C-alpha positions as CSV (number, residue, x, y, z in Angstrom):
1,X,9.4,16.7,-34.8
2,X,7.2,19.4,-33.4
3,X,7.9,23.1,-34.4
4,X,9.6,25.1,-31.8
5,X,8.3,28.6,-31.2
6,X,10.4,31.5,-31.8
7,X,12.4,32.5,-28.6
8,X,11.5,36.1,-29.2
9,X,7.8,35.5,-29.2
10,X,8.1,33.3,-26.1
11,X,9.8,36.1,-24.2
12,X,7.5,38.7,-25.9
13,X,10.2,41.0,-26.8
14,X,11.4,42.6,-30.2
15,X,14.5,41.3,-32.1
16,X,16.3,44.5,-31.4
17,X,15.6,44.1,-27.7
18,X,18.6,45.0,-25.1
19,X,19.9,42.6,-22.6
20,X,18.2,44.5,-19.9
21,X,14.9,44.3,-21.7
22,X,15.2,40.5,-22.1
23,X,16.1,40.2,-18.3
24,X,12.8,42.1,-17.4
25,X,10.7,40.2,-19.9
26,X,12.0,36.7,-18.2
27,X,11.5,37.9,-14.9
28,X,7.9,38.7,-15.4
29,X,7.3,35.1,-17.0
30,X,9.1,33.5,-14.3
31,X,6.9,35.2,-11.7
32,X,3.8,34.4,-13.9
33,X,4.7,30.6,-14.4
34,X,6.5,29.9,-11.0
35,X,5.0,26.8,-9.5
36,X,4.5,28.5,-6.1
37,X,2.1,31.1,-7.5
38,X,0.9,29.1,-10.7
39,X,-0.8,25.8,-10.1
40,X,-1.8,25.3,-13.5
41,X,-0.2,21.7,-14.8
42,X,1.5,23.5,-17.8
43,X,3.3,26.2,-15.6
44,X,6.5,24.2,-15.2
45,X,6.6,23.4,-18.9
46,X,6.1,27.1,-19.7
47,X,8.6,27.8,-17.1
48,X,11.3,25.6,-18.7
49,X,10.3,27.2,-22.0
50,X,11.0,30.6,-21.1
51,X,14.1,29.6,-19.4
52,X,15.4,28.0,-22.7
53,X,14.5,31.1,-24.7
54,X,16.2,33.4,-21.9
55,X,19.4,31.2,-21.9
56,X,19.9,31.6,-25.5
57,X,18.9,35.3,-26.0
58,X,20.7,36.6,-22.8
59,X,24.0,35.2,-24.3
60,X,25.7,37.4,-27.1
61,X,27.2,34.5,-29.0
62,X,24.1,32.1,-28.6
63,X,21.8,35.0,-29.7
64,X,24.1,35.6,-32.7
65,X,23.9,32.1,-33.9
66,X,20.1,32.1,-33.3
67,X,19.6,35.1,-35.3
68,X,21.4,33.7,-38.2
69,X,20.6,30.0,-38.1
70,X,17.5,29.8,-36.1
71,X,16.9,27.1,-33.6
72,X,19.4,24.7,-35.7
73,X,22.3,27.2,-34.6
74,X,21.7,26.5,-30.7
75,X,20.8,22.9,-31.0
76,X,22.4,21.3,-28.2
77,X,23.6,24.6,-26.8
78,X,21.3,24.9,-24.0
79,X,21.2,23.1,-20.5
80,X,18.7,20.5,-19.8
81,X,16.8,21.2,-16.6
82,X,15.6,18.3,-14.6
83,X,13.3,20.5,-12.4
84,X,12.4,24.0,-11.4
85,X,15.2,23.9,-8.7
86,X,17.9,23.5,-11.5
87,X,16.4,26.7,-13.0
88,X,16.6,28.8,-9.6
89,X,20.3,27.7,-9.4
90,X,21.2,28.9,-12.8
91,X,19.6,32.1,-12.9
92,X,19.0,33.2,-9.2
93,X,21.2,36.4,-9.6
94,X,18.4,38.1,-11.7
95,X,16.2,37.9,-8.5
96,X,19.1,39.4,-6.1
97,X,19.9,36.0,-4.5
98,X,21.5,32.6,-5.0
99,X,17.9,31.1,-6.0
100,X,14.9,32.9,-6.9
101,X,12.8,30.2,-5.7
102,X,13.3,31.9,-2.4
103,X,11.7,34.9,-3.6
104,X,8.6,33.2,-3.6
105,X,9.2,31.1,-0.3
106,X,9.7,28.0,-2.4
107,X,12.3,25.3,-2.3
108,X,13.1,22.2,-0.6
109,X,13.3,22.6,3.3
110,X,15.5,21.0,5.9
111,X,15.6,20.8,9.6
112,X,14.5,24.1,11.6
113,X,12.5,25.5,8.6
114,X,15.6,26.4,6.9
115,X,16.3,26.1,3.2
116,X,19.2,24.3,1.6
117,X,19.8,23.6,-2.1
118,X,22.0,20.9,-3.5
119,X,24.2,22.6,-6.1
120,X,25.3,21.4,-9.4
121,X,29.0,21.2,-10.1
122,X,30.5,23.6,-12.4
123,X,30.7,23.2,-16.5
124,X,34.0,23.2,-18.2
125,X,35.2,23.6,-21.7
126,X,37.4,21.8,-24.3
127,X,38.1,22.7,-27.8
128,X,38.0,19.9,-30.4
129,X,39.7,20.6,-34.1
130,X,38.2,18.6,-36.9
131,X,38.9,18.3,-40.8
132,X,35.8,18.7,-42.9
133,X,36.0,14.9,-43.6
134,X,35.6,14.2,-39.7
135,X,32.9,16.8,-39.3
136,X,30.9,15.5,-42.4
137,X,31.3,11.5,-41.5
138,X,31.5,11.9,-37.7
139,X,34.5,10.4,-35.7
140,X,36.3,9.5,-32.4
141,X,38.5,12.0,-31.1
142,X,41.0,11.7,-28.1
143,X,40.6,15.0,-26.0
144,X,42.4,16.1,-22.8
145,X,41.6,18.8,-20.4
146,X,42.1,19.9,-16.9
147,X,39.2,20.1,-14.3
148,X,39.1,20.3,-10.6
149,X,38.2,17.0,-8.5
150,X,37.7,16.2,-4.8
151,X,40.8,16.5,-2.8
152,X,42.2,13.2,-1.9
153,X,43.9,14.3,1.4
154,X,40.4,15.8,2.6
155,X,38.0,13.6,0.8
156,X,36.5,16.9,-0.6
157,X,35.5,18.5,2.7
158,X,38.1,21.3,2.6
159,X,39.0,20.6,6.2
160,X,42.7,19.2,7.3
161,X,42.7,15.8,8.4
162,X,41.5,15.2,12.0
163,X,39.4,18.4,11.9
164,X,35.6,19.0,10.9
165,X,33.7,21.9,9.5
166,X,31.9,24.0,11.9
167,X,28.5,25.2,11.5
168,X,28.6,28.6,10.0
169,X,27.9,31.5,12.4
170,X,26.2,33.6,9.7
171,X,23.4,31.6,8.8
172,X,23.3,29.1,11.8
173,X,24.0,26.2,9.3
174,X,21.1,26.7,6.9
175,X,22.8,28.2,4.2
176,X,20.5,31.0,3.7
177,X,20.0,34.4,5.1
178,X,17.0,36.7,5.0
179,X,17.5,40.1,3.7
180,X,14.8,42.7,4.2
181,X,14.1,45.7,1.9
182,X,11.0,47.7,3.1
183,X,8.0,45.2,3.1
184,X,9.8,42.9,0.9
185,X,11.9,39.8,2.6
186,X,14.2,38.0,0.3
187,X,15.9,34.8,1.4
188,X,19.4,34.5,-0.4
189,X,22.5,32.2,-0.2
190,X,24.7,32.9,2.8
191,X,27.6,35.0,1.6
192,X,29.9,33.6,4.3
193,X,29.7,30.0,3.8
194,X,28.2,30.2,0.1
195,X,25.2,28.0,1.2
196,X,27.3,25.2,2.6
197,X,26.0,26.0,6.0
198,X,29.4,25.2,7.2
199,X,32.7,26.7,7.7
200,X,36.2,25.5,7.6
201,X,38.1,26.4,10.9
202,X,41.4,24.3,9.8
203,X,41.7,24.4,6.0
204,X,43.4,21.2,4.3
205,X,46.9,22.0,3.5
206,X,46.7,20.3,0.0
207,X,43.6,21.9,-1.3
208,X,43.8,25.2,0.9
209,X,40.2,24.6,2.1
210,X,38.5,24.4,-1.3
211,X,38.1,20.7,-1.2
212,X,39.2,20.4,-4.8
213,X,42.5,19.6,-6.9
214,X,43.4,19.9,-10.3
215,X,43.3,16.6,-12.7
216,X,44.2,16.2,-16.2
217,X,41.3,14.2,-17.7
218,X,41.7,12.0,-21.1
219,X,38.8,10.9,-22.7
220,X,37.6,9.4,-26.2
221,X,34.6,11.3,-27.5
222,X,32.1,10.5,-30.2
223,X,31.7,13.2,-32.7
224,X,28.3,12.8,-34.5
225,X,28.3,13.3,-38.1
226,X,27.1,16.7,-39.4
227,X,28.5,19.0,-36.9
228,X,29.6,22.5,-37.9
229,X,32.0,25.2,-36.8
230,X,30.9,26.6,-33.3
231,X,28.7,23.7,-32.5
232,X,29.4,21.8,-29.3
233,X,29.2,18.3,-27.8
234,X,27.8,17.7,-24.4
235,X,29.7,15.2,-22.1
236,X,27.2,14.8,-19.4
237,X,28.9,14.4,-15.8
238,X,32.2,15.2,-16.9
239,X,32.7,18.6,-15.5
240,X,33.6,19.6,-12.1
241,X,31.8,17.7,-9.0
242,X,29.3,19.6,-6.9
243,X,30.4,21.4,-3.5
244,X,27.6,19.7,-1.7
245,X,26.9,16.3,-2.9
246,X,24.9,17.3,-6.1
247,X,25.4,16.3,-9.5
248,X,28.6,16.8,-11.5
249,X,28.7,19.5,-14.2
250,X,29.1,18.7,-17.8
251,X,32.0,19.3,-20.3
252,X,31.4,21.0,-23.4
253,X,33.5,20.3,-26.5
254,X,33.4,23.3,-28.7
255,X,33.9,22.2,-32.5
256,X,36.2,24.0,-34.8
257,X,36.4,23.0,-38.5
258,X,39.4,23.6,-40.3
259,X,39.2,25.1,-43.9
260,X,39.3,22.8,-46.9
261,X,41.5,23.0,-49.8
262,X,38.7,22.3,-52.3
263,X,35.3,22.6,-50.8
264,X,33.5,25.5,-49.0
265,X,30.8,24.5,-46.6
266,X,27.2,26.2,-46.6
267,X,25.2,24.4,-43.9
268,X,24.6,20.8,-45.1
269,X,25.7,21.8,-48.7
270,X,29.4,22.0,-50.0
271,X,30.5,24.4,-52.7
272,X,33.1,23.4,-55.4
273,X,34.5,26.1,-57.8
274,X,35.6,24.2,-60.7
275,X,37.8,25.8,-63.6
276,X,36.9,24.6,-67.0
277,X,38.4,25.5,-70.6
278,X,36.7,27.6,-73.2
279,X,36.3,24.6,-75.4
280,X,34.8,22.5,-72.7
281,X,32.1,25.3,-72.1
282,X,31.4,25.7,-75.6
283,X,31.3,22.1,-76.7
284,X,30.4,20.5,-73.6
285,X,32.5,17.5,-71.6
286,X,32.2,15.0,-69.2
287,X,34.3,15.9,-66.3
288,X,35.4,13.9,-63.2
289,X,34.7,16.1,-59.9
290,X,35.9,15.2,-56.3
291,X,33.3,14.5,-53.6
292,X,33.8,13.6,-49.9
293,X,32.8,10.0,-51.0
294,X,35.2,9.7,-54.3
295,X,35.2,11.0,-58.0
296,X,31.9,11.7,-59.7
297,X,31.2,12.0,-63.5
298,X,29.7,15.5,-64.2
299,X,28.3,16.3,-67.6
300,X,28.7,19.9,-68.5
301,X,26.4,20.9,-71.4
302,X,27.4,22.7,-74.5
303,X,27.0,26.4,-74.3
304,X,27.6,26.4,-70.5
305,X,28.5,30.0,-69.1
306,X,30.8,31.1,-66.7
307,X,29.3,31.2,-63.1
308,X,26.7,28.3,-64.1
309,X,26.0,25.9,-60.9
310,X,25.5,22.4,-61.3
311,X,24.1,20.3,-58.3
312,X,25.2,16.8,-57.3
313,X,22.5,15.3,-55.2
314,X,23.3,13.8,-51.9
315,X,27.0,14.5,-51.9
316,X,26.9,17.3,-49.3
317,X,27.0,16.8,-45.6
318,X,24.3,14.9,-43.5
319,X,22.1,17.1,-41.5
320,X,22.5,16.2,-37.7
321,X,19.0,16.8,-37.1
322,X,17.1,15.1,-39.9
323,X,19.7,12.6,-41.1
324,X,19.3,13.9,-44.6
325,X,22.4,14.5,-46.8
326,X,22.9,17.9,-48.5
327,X,24.0,18.5,-52.0
328,X,27.4,19.5,-53.7
329,X,27.2,22.3,-55.8
330,X,29.5,22.9,-58.5
331,X,30.2,26.4,-59.7
332,X,32.2,26.4,-63.1
333,X,34.0,29.3,-64.3
334,X,36.0,29.5,-67.5
335,X,39.9,29.6,-67.1
336,X,41.7,31.8,-69.6
337,X,45.2,30.6,-70.2
338,X,47.8,33.0,-69.7
339,X,50.3,31.8,-72.3
340,X,49.5,30.3,-75.7
341,X,51.7,28.2,-78.1
342,X,52.0,29.3,-81.7
343,X,49.5,26.7,-82.9
344,X,47.0,27.6,-80.1
345,X,47.3,31.4,-81.0
346,X,46.8,30.6,-84.4
347,X,43.5,28.6,-84.1
348,X,42.0,31.2,-81.8
349,X,42.6,34.1,-84.3
350,X,40.8,31.9,-86.8
351,X,38.0,31.6,-84.3
352,X,38.2,35.2,-83.7
353,X,37.5,36.2,-87.1
354,X,34.8,33.8,-87.3
355,X,33.2,35.2,-84.2
356,X,33.3,38.5,-86.0
357,X,31.4,37.4,-88.9
358,X,28.6,35.4,-86.9
359,X,28.5,37.8,-84.0
360,X,27.1,35.9,-81.0
361,X,23.5,37.0,-79.4
362,X,24.7,38.6,-76.3
363,X,27.3,40.4,-77.9
364,X,25.0,41.7,-80.7
365,X,22.8,43.1,-78.1
366,X,25.6,44.7,-76.3
367,X,27.0,46.3,-79.5
368,X,23.5,47.6,-80.3
369,X,23.3,49.3,-76.8
370,X,26.8,50.5,-77.6
371,X,26.0,52.1,-80.7
372,X,23.0,53.9,-79.4
373,X,25.0,55.3,-76.4
374,X,27.6,56.9,-78.7
375,X,25.2,57.8,-81.5
376,X,21.9,59.0,-80.1
377,X,18.6,58.5,-82.3
378,X,17.8,61.0,-84.9
379,X,14.4,61.9,-83.0
380,X,16.6,62.8,-79.9
381,X,19.0,64.9,-82.2
382,X,16.2,66.9,-83.9
383,X,14.6,67.6,-80.8
384,X,17.9,69.0,-79.3
385,X,18.5,71.4,-82.3
386,X,14.8,72.8,-82.3
387,X,15.0,73.5,-78.6
């Protein structure tokens, strides 16, 4: 798999750059690599690369995930642009119009020298909640959401039955208007018909001229193994329809993973905090620990200290990019009993007496430091008296 270039390097901005600075940097690259001004074969690819970087860094949530996790944090979070026209439609507002291809005089043309661009339908969002087990193994989930679809009464035209849309008087049916600012002439989307080139003289009573009506959609979605909290699954073409015959938008399922009673997740690794007794830590033990795939026998060696971590290979969560499993990290801590019976107390007091006779290495070092703290060395005392 090819290594992806850092988004900040692509746009040539610092990690501390503001949204305005990122906007300016992207505008410069868009002008530099626009196909109408740059005939190099690599221009379109560089244009798409800059757009992908801008889409992430201009969005506060995506940028935060990218800063924390790198490209893995925004995997699948960017649009797939089929051609330059898709980019124009998505980010045209940066250049003061409905599509910044007009800034250069580019774009597809229709009769009379006008310019019309087929627009993509709107994307929609739905939320999917998973257990840790479902996120780790992958699953199928039934989801339901609401979206707008073409009105059945007017077949999506927005016009009342028996009537037809009329040519827009503002743009003459072209869907675009020319705006002049000094020597600069920019062609933008017509504000009256929103680029449709037509106006509704008699709106449909059912959809009030929008051409759309609400629908409850129900789908069975395949959730891939290894998804994490905050990731999203793209359902291509399950969004809203295009207003002018273009491709439908997408539905994005945003993933939320419930907290687990036993495990904590760190990327592809799982963390288990395991209580053990003083005797198990001192003498060693064979302990059965849980994993997502069933129990596992863990060897705790003699002399284990509270806070030690043991790695169980391959018992974490699969990495959705590489397909490799993470590990289960078992962190042990010594649990001190709050209540003792008479026999336990008697044995512990005997052990305490033995500990006092044969002081442990760490305790010996600590006691030496403590003695020197309260009883300074003779040299230091003599120096103090002489001064």
